[in-house]
PAGUGU-440404 format. One line per field, with one value per residue (C-alpha): x negated, y negated, z negated; residue number from 1. Coordinates in Angstrom, 2 decimals. Layout:
// residues N
X <- (X, ...)
Y <- (Y, ...)
Z <- (Z, ...)
k <- (NUM, ...)
***
This chain:
// residues 615
X <- (28.86, 30.39, 31.18, 27.80, 25.97, 28.11, 27.60, 23.63, 23.76, 25.58, 23.17, 20.27, 21.83, 22.71, 18.93, 17.54, 19.82, 18.72, 14.89, 15.35, 17.06, 14.47, 11.85, 13.49, 13.66, 10.22, 8.10, 4.70, 4.15, 2.19, 0.54, 0.16, 3.82, 6.68, 9.20, 11.06, 11.81, 13.17, 15.97, 16.49, 14.20, 14.02, 14.29, 14.41, 13.62, 15.18, 12.93, 14.17, 11.21, 9.75, 6.24, 5.09, 1.39, 2.64, 3.37, 1.13, 4.26, 6.38, 10.13, 13.09, 15.10, 13.64, 17.10, 16.50, 18.33, 18.48, 18.82, 20.76, 19.56, 20.55, 24.01, 22.36, 22.70, 19.18, 16.61, 12.86, 10.61, 7.12, 6.34, 3.11, 3.37, 6.59, 9.49, 12.68, 15.66, 18.84, 19.57, 22.82, 24.03, 25.62, 26.42, 28.90, 26.18, 27.56, 25.47, 23.83, 21.54, 18.00, 15.24, 11.32, 9.43, 5.93, 2.99, 0.22, -3.25, -3.61, -0.10, 2.29, 5.81, 8.52, 11.55, 14.78, 17.68, 21.07, 22.97, 26.01, 26.48, 27.60, 24.89, 23.19, 21.67, 19.68, 18.96, 15.97, 15.63, 12.25, 9.05, 5.56, 3.04, -0.39, -1.72, -0.54, -3.78, -2.42, -2.09, -5.20, -4.14, -6.74, -7.26, -8.23, -11.97, -11.94, -10.74, -13.04, -11.68, -11.14, -7.90, -4.97, -4.36, -3.98, -2.39, -3.10, -2.41, -4.09, -1.90, -4.13, -4.35, -1.54, -1.30, 1.98, 3.88, 2.44, 4.38, 7.23, 9.18, 8.63, 8.27, 4.69, 3.32, 1.75, 3.92, 6.87, 7.59, 10.10, 11.05, 11.27, 12.71, 11.42, 12.61, 9.37, 9.82, 6.48, 5.49, 6.11, 2.89, 1.51, 2.51, 3.20, 2.19, 2.83, 2.16, 4.83, 5.44, 4.60, 4.90, 2.33, 2.91, 4.02, 7.36, 8.96, 11.24, 8.62, 10.83, 9.59, 11.03, 9.40, 10.40, 8.61, 10.79, 7.93, 8.15, 5.04, 3.88, 4.24, 0.26, 0.64, 3.05, 0.84, 1.00, -0.82, -0.02, -2.17, -3.15, -3.26, -3.26, -3.20, -5.28, -4.76, -7.19, -5.06, -1.41, -1.24, -4.42, -5.21, -6.65, -5.53, -7.61, -7.96, -8.27, -12.08, -12.54, -10.39, -12.53, -15.51, -13.32, -11.61, -15.00, -16.45, -13.57, -13.61, -13.71, -10.75, -8.59, -11.20, -11.34, -7.59, -7.89, -10.98, -8.99, -5.71, -7.84, -9.06, -6.19, -2.96, -1.10, -1.39, 2.29, 2.49, 2.99, 0.60, -2.77, -4.01, -6.43, -6.56, -9.74, -9.36, -11.42, -14.27, -12.83, -11.16, -12.42, -13.16, -14.52, -11.03, -7.72, -5.65, -2.32, 0.02, -0.05, -2.34, -5.80, -7.06, -10.65, -13.46, -15.25, -18.67, -17.92, -18.31, -21.82, -22.08, -23.36, -20.56, -23.21, -20.70, -17.70, -18.03, -15.92, -13.01, -13.20, -12.89, -9.66, -8.48, -8.86, -6.60, -3.61, -3.80, -5.56, -4.12, -1.24, 0.32, -0.74, -1.23, -2.56, 0.40, -1.66, -4.89, -6.32, -6.37, -8.18, -10.58, -7.50, -7.43, -10.78, -13.00, -10.70, -11.04, -14.70, -14.77, -12.58, -14.76, -17.71, -16.06, -14.71, -18.12, -19.60, -17.19, -17.73, -21.60, -22.90, -24.86, -27.98, -26.23, -23.92, -26.67, -28.50, -25.05, -25.16, -28.38, -27.25, -24.29, -26.10, -28.49, -25.60, -24.13, -27.31, -27.58, -24.03, -24.68, -27.80, -26.28, -23.19, -25.26, -24.88, -22.49, -20.20, -16.85, -15.99, -18.22, -15.70, -13.34, -10.21, -10.81, -8.61, -7.96, -5.14, -5.30, -7.51, -7.45, -6.86, -9.24, -12.17, -11.46, -12.33, -16.16, -17.99, -17.84, -14.45, -15.74, -18.93, -18.75, -15.53, -16.95, -19.62, -17.07, -15.31, -18.32, -19.12, -15.70, -16.65, -19.89, -18.34, -15.44, -16.66, -16.01, -13.37, -11.24, -11.85, -10.39, -6.94, -6.77, -6.95, -4.72, -2.20, -2.67, -1.78, 1.18, 2.57, 2.05, 3.11, 4.62, 4.11, 2.40, 0.43, -1.60, -5.07, -3.25, -1.08, -4.08, -5.74, -2.54, -2.41, -6.20, -6.19, -2.81, -3.88, -7.64, -8.87, -6.11, -7.48, -11.01, -13.14, -16.42, -15.43, -14.14, -17.29, -19.19, -17.22, -16.80, -13.92, -13.22, -16.88, -16.47, -13.18, -13.19, -16.89, -19.21, -22.40, -23.01, -22.62, -25.66, -24.26, -24.11, -25.03, -28.59, -28.84, -31.77, -32.08, -34.88, -34.82, -35.40, -38.13, -39.63, -39.37, -40.54, -43.81, -43.76, -43.17, -46.31, -48.55, -47.78, -49.79, -52.92, -51.38, -49.90, -46.09, -46.49, -44.57, -42.53, -39.30, -39.62, -39.59, -36.82, -33.77, -30.37, -28.31, -28.51, -32.51, -33.11, -31.17, -33.22, -36.35, -35.10, -33.98, -37.20, -40.02, -42.77, -41.68, -44.87, -44.58, -45.67, -43.89, -46.53, -45.46, -42.04, -42.68, -44.68, -41.87, -39.33, -41.39, -41.23, -37.46, -36.07, -33.94, -33.51, -31.81, -31.09, -29.62, -26.19, -24.20, -25.25, -28.61, -28.59, -26.84, -29.74, -32.72, -31.45, -32.00, -35.53, -35.95, -34.37, -36.64, -39.73, -39.19, -39.48, -38.57, -38.21, -35.21, -33.44, -31.43, -30.27, -29.17, -27.37, -25.49, -24.45, -23.12, -21.12, -19.55, -18.40, -15.95, -16.84, -16.72, -18.84, -21.67, -21.57, -21.98, -24.85, -26.53, -25.17, -26.31, -29.92, -29.94, -28.95, -32.11, -34.18, -33.57, -34.20, -32.27, -29.12, -29.12, -29.68, -26.55, -24.37, -25.29, -24.45, -21.07, -20.25, -20.52, -19.07, -16.04, -13.34, -13.90, -13.79, -10.46, -9.40, -10.21, -14.13, -13.92, -13.03, -15.57, -18.45, -17.39, -17.80, -21.06, -22.22, -21.10)
Y <- (28.31, 27.67, 24.18, 23.80, 24.82, 22.61, 19.56, 20.33, 20.26, 16.94, 15.54, 16.68, 15.50, 11.86, 11.80, 12.91, 10.44, 7.45, 8.28, 8.49, 4.84, 3.71, 4.82, 3.58, 0.25, 0.26, -1.66, -3.13, -6.76, -7.01, -10.34, -10.05, -9.26, -11.99, -8.84, -8.57, -4.82, -4.74, -6.81, -5.14, -2.88, -1.48, 2.02, 3.21, 1.43, 2.16, 0.12, -0.85, -2.79, -3.74, -3.88, -6.48, -6.93, -9.72, -11.98, -9.93, -9.62, -7.34, -8.13, -6.17, -5.46, -4.04, -2.55, -1.93, 0.35, -1.01, -0.70, -3.64, -2.97, -6.04, -6.44, -10.07, -12.31, -12.28, -9.52, -10.93, -9.98, -10.77, -12.11, -13.95, -15.75, -13.80, -15.52, -14.74, -15.43, -13.74, -12.00, -9.86, -7.36, -3.84, -1.80, -4.65, -6.90, -9.48, -12.77, -14.09, -16.98, -16.92, -19.01, -19.07, -20.02, -21.96, -20.73, -19.11, -18.66, -14.95, -14.07, -15.75, -16.86, -15.30, -14.44, -15.19, -13.49, -13.75, -10.57, -9.54, -7.12, -4.09, -4.71, -1.75, -2.55, -5.59, -6.18, -8.80, -9.96, -10.96, -11.29, -11.41, -14.05, -13.95, -14.96, -11.44, -10.22, -6.77, -6.34, -5.98, -6.34, -5.37, -6.16, -3.08, -4.36, -3.66, 0.06, 2.99, 3.71, 0.09, 0.73, -0.34, -2.42, -1.18, -2.07, -0.92, -2.08, -2.34, -2.64, -2.30, -4.31, -7.44, -7.42, -5.22, -8.32, -9.70, -7.31, -6.06, -7.70, -5.67, -5.76, -5.46, -3.63, -0.44, 0.16, 0.21, 3.40, 4.21, 6.42, 5.37, 6.04, 4.00, 3.75, 2.13, 0.69, 0.33, 0.16, 3.03, 4.12, 3.74, 5.77, 4.93, 6.71, 5.97, 6.99, 9.86, 12.72, 11.97, 13.02, 15.15, 13.80, 10.69, 10.50, 8.48, 5.86, 4.29, 5.02, 6.86, 7.87, 8.39, 9.89, 9.63, 11.57, 11.28, 7.83, 5.79, 2.17, -0.52, -0.42, 2.85, 1.55, 2.00, 1.98, 2.30, 1.76, 2.72, 4.96, 8.10, 11.80, 14.32, 18.14, 20.42, 22.05, 24.21, 24.84, 21.74, 19.63, 17.62, 14.48, 11.39, 9.56, 7.78, 10.27, 9.78, 10.14, 13.25, 16.39, 15.07, 13.89, 17.37, 19.06, 16.67, 17.54, 21.14, 22.09, 19.69, 22.58, 24.19, 20.93, 21.10, 24.46, 23.80, 20.59, 22.80, 25.35, 22.86, 20.45, 22.30, 22.23, 19.78, 18.17, 16.13, 18.82, 17.97, 16.03, 14.72, 12.09, 8.79, 7.68, 3.88, 1.48, -0.03, -3.10, -0.96, -2.90, 0.42, 3.98, 5.26, 4.42, 7.08, 6.33, 9.34, 12.29, 10.08, 8.96, 6.28, 6.39, 4.75, 5.81, 5.50, 8.97, 10.60, 11.21, 14.41, 16.66, 16.51, 14.81, 12.10, 14.34, 13.65, 10.78, 12.89, 14.60, 11.21, 10.13, 13.72, 13.47, 10.26, 12.65, 13.87, 10.21, 7.49, 8.66, 11.15, 9.19, 5.55, 2.59, 0.71, -2.68, -3.71, -4.16, -0.50, 0.52, 2.91, 5.44, 5.65, 5.19, 6.81, 10.03, 10.04, 9.89, 12.67, 14.61, 14.19, 15.12, 18.35, 19.36, 18.66, 21.15, 23.62, 22.91, 22.04, 24.02, 22.80, 21.28, 19.10, 18.05, 17.52, 14.86, 12.96, 12.82, 11.06, 8.84, 7.71, 6.91, 4.73, 3.00, 2.36, 0.69, -1.34, -2.60, -3.31, -5.24, -7.42, -8.26, -8.53, -6.10, -8.09, -9.17, -8.38, -7.22, -3.93, -2.93, -0.43, -2.12, -5.45, -8.39, -10.14, -12.54, -15.41, -13.70, -12.07, -8.50, -7.15, -8.60, -5.85, -3.30, -3.10, -0.14, -0.27, 1.63, 3.97, 5.01, 3.85, 5.71, 8.65, 8.36, 8.24, 11.43, 13.17, 12.17, 13.59, 16.86, 17.46, 16.69, 18.92, 21.50, 22.00, 24.55, 22.49, 19.33, 20.88, 22.30, 18.72, 17.24, 19.47, 19.18, 15.06, 15.08, 17.17, 15.44, 12.09, 13.26, 10.36, 7.83, 4.55, 4.39, 2.01, 2.67, 2.52, 5.62, 7.62, 6.74, 7.93, 11.14, 11.82, 11.56, 13.80, 16.27, 16.40, 14.91, 16.27, 14.37, 15.76, 12.99, 14.36, 15.21, 11.63, 10.15, 11.86, 10.26, 7.04, 6.38, 2.70, 1.66, 2.94, 1.20, -1.97, -2.68, -4.14, -2.30, 1.30, 3.00, 4.91, 8.29, 8.64, 11.98, 12.71, 13.65, 15.21, 16.98, 19.48, 18.38, 14.40, 15.55, 16.80, 13.56, 11.63, 13.61, 12.95, 9.04, 8.82, 10.51, 9.74, 6.72, 8.95, 12.16, 10.03, 9.98, 12.56, 15.60, 14.06, 14.50, 18.35, 18.09, 15.40, 16.70, 16.03, 12.43, 12.78, 13.29, 10.68, 7.97, 8.94, 8.85, 5.25, 4.08, 4.65, 3.02, 1.27, -2.51, -3.73, -1.53, -3.54, -3.70, -1.33, 1.30, 0.62, 1.08, 4.30, 6.04, 4.63, 6.40, 9.38, 9.53, 7.14, 5.61, 2.43, 3.65, 7.57, 7.28, 7.92, 5.27, 5.67, 6.04, 3.05, 0.89, 2.10, 1.53, -1.98, -3.04, -2.89, -3.99, -7.04, -7.13, -6.63, -8.23, -5.38, -7.51, -4.43, -3.44, -6.75, -6.30, -3.48, -4.90, -7.39, -4.81, -2.84, -5.82, -6.90, -3.21, -2.61, -4.10, -1.89, -4.41, -2.76, -2.05, -5.32, -7.23, -4.78, -6.66, -10.21, -10.28, -9.17, -11.78, -14.78, -14.18, -16.32, -19.74, -18.10, -14.87, -17.25, -18.79, -15.81, -14.33, -17.11, -16.79, -13.17, -13.80, -16.36, -13.62, -10.81, -12.45, -12.12, -8.28, -8.17, -7.27, -10.53, -9.08, -8.62, -12.46, -13.35, -11.46, -12.41, -16.13, -15.90, -14.59, -17.34, -20.16)
Z <- (-19.01, -15.49, -16.56, -18.23, -15.20, -12.80, -15.36, -15.40, -11.29, -11.09, -13.70, -11.90, -8.66, -9.91, -11.19, -7.87, -6.43, -8.88, -7.94, -4.19, -4.70, -6.78, -4.22, -1.55, -2.88, -3.95, -1.32, -0.78, -0.41, 3.03, 3.13, 7.01, 7.53, 7.46, 7.10, 3.70, 3.92, 0.64, 2.05, 5.56, 7.11, 10.83, 11.06, 14.73, 18.26, 21.26, 23.85, 27.57, 29.26, 32.66, 33.12, 36.08, 37.19, 39.41, 36.44, 33.80, 31.56, 29.93, 29.52, 28.48, 25.31, 21.88, 20.20, 16.73, 14.25, 10.66, 7.06, 5.71, 2.20, 0.49, 2.21, 3.29, 6.19, 7.60, 8.70, 9.53, 12.15, 13.18, 16.73, 18.01, 21.51, 22.86, 24.76, 22.73, 25.09, 23.12, 20.05, 19.88, 17.03, 17.77, 20.56, 21.44, 21.72, 19.91, 20.23, 17.01, 15.89, 15.79, 14.42, 14.67, 11.80, 11.42, 13.69, 11.21, 13.05, 13.69, 11.89, 14.59, 13.42, 11.43, 13.65, 11.40, 12.96, 11.39, 10.45, 8.79, 5.72, 7.80, 10.68, 11.87, 15.13, 16.57, 20.09, 20.67, 24.47, 25.37, 27.42, 26.78, 27.44, 29.03, 25.47, 24.02, 22.51, 22.53, 26.10, 28.43, 32.21, 34.44, 38.10, 40.60, 40.44, 36.64, 37.04, 37.57, 41.27, 41.85, 44.03, 41.51, 38.68, 34.99, 31.56, 28.26, 24.67, 21.62, 18.50, 15.35, 13.21, 13.55, 17.35, 18.42, 17.53, 20.62, 23.10, 20.81, 18.12, 15.22, 11.59, 11.73, 8.90, 8.27, 5.53, 7.50, 9.75, 12.68, 15.33, 18.85, 22.16, 25.28, 28.98, 30.83, 34.47, 36.34, 39.98, 41.87, 42.82, 38.96, 35.80, 32.35, 29.18, 25.65, 22.00, 22.44, 24.28, 27.62, 31.40, 33.30, 36.92, 38.14, 39.77, 42.89, 40.74, 38.58, 35.50, 32.68, 29.43, 25.99, 22.65, 19.39, 16.56, 13.96, 12.00, 12.77, 11.89, 14.61, 14.90, 16.41, 19.28, 22.51, 26.34, 29.34, 32.84, 35.93, 38.78, 35.80, 36.42, 33.91, 33.58, 30.55, 28.49, 27.06, 25.80, 23.77, 24.86, 27.98, 29.39, 31.31, 33.61, 36.72, 39.69, 39.98, 36.02, 35.53, 36.35, 34.31, 31.61, 31.33, 31.42, 29.05, 26.50, 26.97, 23.53, 22.23, 21.46, 19.35, 17.18, 16.80, 15.51, 13.24, 11.91, 11.29, 9.57, 7.42, 6.59, 7.75, 10.96, 13.10, 13.42, 16.22, 19.18, 21.65, 21.39, 24.62, 25.38, 27.75, 29.20, 29.77, 32.07, 30.29, 28.90, 25.89, 22.95, 20.63, 21.15, 20.57, 19.14, 17.32, 18.92, 18.24, 20.80, 23.07, 21.89, 24.00, 24.68, 26.07, 29.18, 27.40, 25.88, 28.96, 28.77, 31.07, 28.69, 26.09, 23.51, 22.38, 21.65, 17.94, 18.57, 19.36, 16.15, 14.23, 16.46, 16.11, 12.34, 12.23, 13.18, 9.20, 7.91, 9.25, 11.24, 8.95, 5.75, 6.64, 4.86, 3.35, 3.62, 5.60, 2.39, 1.91, 5.54, 3.66, 3.05, 6.87, 8.14, 5.09, 5.01, 8.50, 8.76, 6.40, 7.96, 11.64, 9.79, 8.60, 11.77, 13.04, 10.83, 11.96, 15.40, 15.94, 12.98, 9.77, 11.15, 13.41, 10.07, 7.99, 10.91, 10.93, 7.37, 7.50, 10.47, 8.21, 5.39, 7.21, 8.73, 5.28, 4.09, 7.07, 6.66, 2.63, 3.72, 6.09, 4.24, 0.82, -2.02, -3.86, -1.33, -2.08, 1.52, 0.59, -1.92, -0.49, -1.48, 0.11, -0.10, 3.28, 2.45, 4.44, 6.98, 10.10, 8.92, 11.69, 9.34, 7.51, 10.49, 9.50, 9.13, 5.24, 4.94, 7.31, 5.72, 1.95, 2.14, 3.76, 0.92, -2.00, -0.57, -0.62, -4.26, -4.97, -3.11, -4.68, -8.20, -8.04, -5.23, -1.82, -2.41, -4.90, -3.21, 0.22, -1.50, -2.89, 0.57, 2.01, -0.69, -0.61, 3.50, 2.76, -0.34, 1.31, 5.01, 7.09, 4.64, 3.80, 0.88, -1.24, -2.91, -6.37, -5.00, -3.90, -7.24, -9.26, -7.04, -7.62, -11.14, -11.63, -9.06, -9.07, -12.30, -14.69, -17.85, -17.13, -18.45, -17.68, -13.88, -13.66, -15.16, -12.52, -9.95, -10.91, -8.68, -9.66, -9.26, -5.45, -4.85, -6.80, -6.98, -4.10, -3.16, -3.32, -6.92, -8.37, -7.89, -4.51, -3.18, -1.44, 2.07, 4.13, 7.37, 7.98, 11.88, 10.90, 8.83, 11.64, 13.65, 10.86, 11.05, 15.01, 13.83, 11.86, 14.31, 17.88, 18.19, 17.57, 19.50, 22.29, 23.71, 26.54, 25.82, 22.96, 24.86, 24.64, 20.99, 20.61, 22.73, 21.38, 21.12, 17.30, 17.25, 19.99, 17.76, 14.75, 16.52, 17.69, 14.77, 12.85, 15.34, 13.85, 13.24, 14.92, 17.76, 21.09, 24.56, 26.08, 23.53, 24.30, 27.74, 27.14, 25.14, 28.14, 30.51, 28.73, 27.53, 30.29, 27.67, 29.50, 32.77, 31.59, 28.18, 27.38, 25.89, 22.30, 23.31, 25.40, 22.41, 20.02, 22.21, 23.02, 19.55, 19.30, 22.75, 22.17, 19.09, 20.55, 24.11, 25.89, 29.01, 31.36, 29.96, 30.06, 33.29, 31.99, 28.70, 30.80, 32.60, 29.71, 27.93, 30.85, 31.92, 28.34, 25.71, 22.80, 20.00, 17.71, 20.03, 21.76, 18.21, 17.35, 20.25, 20.28, 16.47, 17.58, 20.16, 18.31, 15.70, 18.13, 20.06, 23.28, 22.36, 21.67, 24.96, 26.83, 24.69, 25.99, 29.63, 29.23, 27.45, 29.98, 32.85, 30.68, 28.68, 31.74, 31.28, 27.49, 25.31, 23.31, 20.10, 21.59, 22.81, 19.14, 17.63, 19.69, 19.89, 16.16, 16.34, 18.96, 16.84)
k <- (1, 2, 3, 4, 5, 6, 7, 8, 9, 10, 11, 12, 13, 14, 15, 16, 17, 18, 19, 20, 21, 22, 23, 24, 25, 26, 27, 28, 29, 30, 31, 32, 33, 34, 35, 36, 37, 38, 39, 40, 41, 42, 43, 44, 45, 46, 47, 48, 49, 50, 51, 52, 53, 54, 55, 56, 57, 58, 59, 60, 61, 62, 63, 64, 65, 66, 67, 68, 69, 70, 71, 72, 73, 74, 75, 76, 77, 78, 79, 80, 81, 82, 83, 84, 85, 86, 87, 88, 89, 90, 91, 92, 93, 94, 95, 96, 97, 98, 99, 100, 101, 102, 103, 104, 105, 106, 107, 108, 109, 110, 111, 112, 113, 114, 115, 116, 117, 118, 119, 120, 121, 122, 123, 124, 125, 126, 127, 128, 129, 130, 131, 132, 133, 134, 135, 136, 137, 138, 139, 140, 141, 142, 143, 144, 145, 146, 147, 148, 149, 150, 151, 152, 153, 154, 155, 156, 157, 158, 159, 160, 161, 162, 163, 164, 165, 166, 167, 168, 169, 170, 171, 172, 173, 174, 175, 176, 177, 178, 179, 180, 181, 182, 183, 184, 185, 186, 187, 188, 189, 190, 191, 192, 193, 194, 195, 196, 197, 198, 199, 200, 201, 202, 203, 204, 205, 206, 207, 208, 209, 210, 211, 212, 213, 214, 215, 216, 217, 218, 219, 220, 221, 222, 223, 224, 225, 226, 227, 228, 229, 230, 231, 232, 233, 234, 235, 236, 237, 238, 239, 240, 241, 242, 243, 244, 245, 246, 247, 248, 249, 250, 251, 252, 253, 254, 255, 256, 257, 258, 259, 260, 261, 262, 263, 264, 265, 266, 267, 268, 269, 270, 271, 272, 273, 274, 275, 276, 277, 278, 279, 280, 281, 282, 283, 284, 285, 286, 287, 288, 289, 290, 291, 292, 293, 294, 295, 296, 297, 298, 299, 300, 301, 302, 303, 304, 305, 306, 307, 308, 309, 310, 311, 312, 313, 314, 315, 316, 317, 318, 319, 320, 321, 322, 323, 324, 325, 326, 327, 328, 329, 330, 331, 332, 333, 334, 335, 336, 337, 338, 339, 340, 341, 342, 343, 344, 345, 346, 347, 348, 349, 350, 351, 352, 353, 354, 355, 356, 357, 358, 359, 360, 361, 362, 363, 364, 365, 366, 367, 368, 369, 370, 371, 372, 373, 374, 375, 376, 377, 378, 379, 380, 381, 382, 383, 384, 385, 386, 387, 388, 389, 390, 391, 392, 393, 394, 395, 396, 397, 398, 399, 400, 401, 402, 403, 404, 405, 406, 407, 408, 409, 410, 411, 412, 413, 414, 415, 416, 417, 418, 419, 420, 421, 422, 423, 424, 425, 426, 427, 428, 429, 430, 431, 432, 433, 434, 435, 436, 437, 438, 439, 440, 441, 442, 443, 444, 445, 446, 447, 448, 449, 450, 451, 452, 453, 454, 455, 456, 457, 458, 459, 460, 461, 462, 463, 464, 465, 466, 467, 468, 469, 470, 471, 472, 473, 474, 475, 476, 477, 478, 479, 480, 481, 482, 483, 484, 485, 486, 487, 488, 489, 490, 491, 492, 493, 494, 495, 496, 497, 498, 499, 500, 501, 502, 503, 504, 505, 506, 507, 508, 509, 510, 511, 512, 513, 514, 515, 516, 517, 518, 519, 520, 521, 522, 523, 524, 525, 526, 527, 528, 529, 530, 531, 532, 533, 534, 535, 536, 537, 538, 539, 540, 541, 542, 543, 544, 545, 546, 547, 548, 549, 550, 551, 552, 553, 554, 555, 556, 557, 558, 559, 560, 561, 562, 563, 564, 565, 566, 567, 568, 569, 570, 571, 572, 573, 574, 575, 576, 577, 578, 579, 580, 581, 582, 583, 584, 585, 586, 587, 588, 589, 590, 591, 592, 593, 594, 595, 596, 597, 598, 599, 600, 601, 602, 603, 604, 605, 606, 607, 608, 609, 610, 611, 612, 613, 614, 615)
***
């Protein structure tokens, strides 16, 4: 019996080993990376860099521990606008040959490095150029405090290769340690375990022991201070922004607890946020341990903190379970938008959740209308071959992905779907997966051969077909219904007193969204006098209000619109306004004038996007 038992153990172990080897050898073809991870792949990075504000460059050494799976003589990295000076192998730093391939727009060049069959470490000496899309160098005048320079990175989608030579695919994960030398009066932070105080050496060390994809490599350097919120959350910001930021995000710890209650333990240790200067191109970026945030979220009344719920949600969907290619970005953003809404419902209540659902539905309808119902870019699984993968970062994967998951929740029941998502995150933790991997898991663990349930959901229609399937769930909000009633009557009853009935940011958004198509500049002025949208609105309200102001030639708001568009670099918000402007010849002239004034403060990806609209 003992021999049979031991034989059984041996055969089981052998089978498991073969299974592991098979899984290890199975790689995803990523059209946006030159790397060939099935032959040789990175596993860990030791980064030693110096940040120089005078030359606006980062220089140093990226030491990669690799797995030379094929025992071949080459490993391929991605690089874009870097200056590679030397490559060595191993701890003994034996110099080796390297060669750069053909430059392709957006993608940069492949970096071919000669290795040996037993090579486990590759050291790349390099420096960045002023063309590095990922790096935004700010002069003191471009910061909140106007005293010291600032640097931040933005790696998503394929821009990390402009500041680190790497295998720049979301399907390839690695751990990292870093040593960063900065001017002694500044502080460095990264997407890792961070210091909470400046030191007097200017040398900071970091450790990220959770495997992450390259686009989540992040760095910021500036006159930064820290204030804790609770035992595992806190805020980094410039001194003048610190106290107001900490007050704004007072419920951050509660959000983490709410997310854990739904989707299991937060696995990254600390969850801190960094409030950046206005040229940051997004509302937020979910860099592990340290979300990067726009200062536009600091409204002074905690009305825009739902953005935090989105970025926090990425700690499960995106950072923990990652899209394997940019064609699968809905797996990151659709799931995260769903998690954001669920956290929001837990924190802010059912009524707010219903209003957010209506706003999301309008956003989806508007985006489908703009793209066209048959446009392949309105599918969840898109094809970005030969294109800038940033083209896939529209609102479609966010809001259509959210609506798809709502359909599943509605068909399966919330309790069953909650258990499914929690298990999905656990089953794929610290892995990068494709849409097809998700579908396989969904069919095996939720559908389980139930044809009636599958037909209710129509998953493949949602994922692979353009437009919106007919089984989308209905949305409604009693609060918005009351505002709709006001919209029908305010021309008769007058504007005065409406600001006492329409109070929250969400309610004001809805009111602005459904202003009459034939509204006059005089009526716009009356509404502005009642609500003070032009001067007193928060970031979101201003963005909403400025669309009808442009459309209906409310010239009183034009100076504020120009100031708004110069002061921020949030790509999505700016694109909304530039797209509205270029609908008329005079608007296009105005848009170009604003762009010329503003572009020096815009992030490089924002400049690219706006230039596309202005053409």
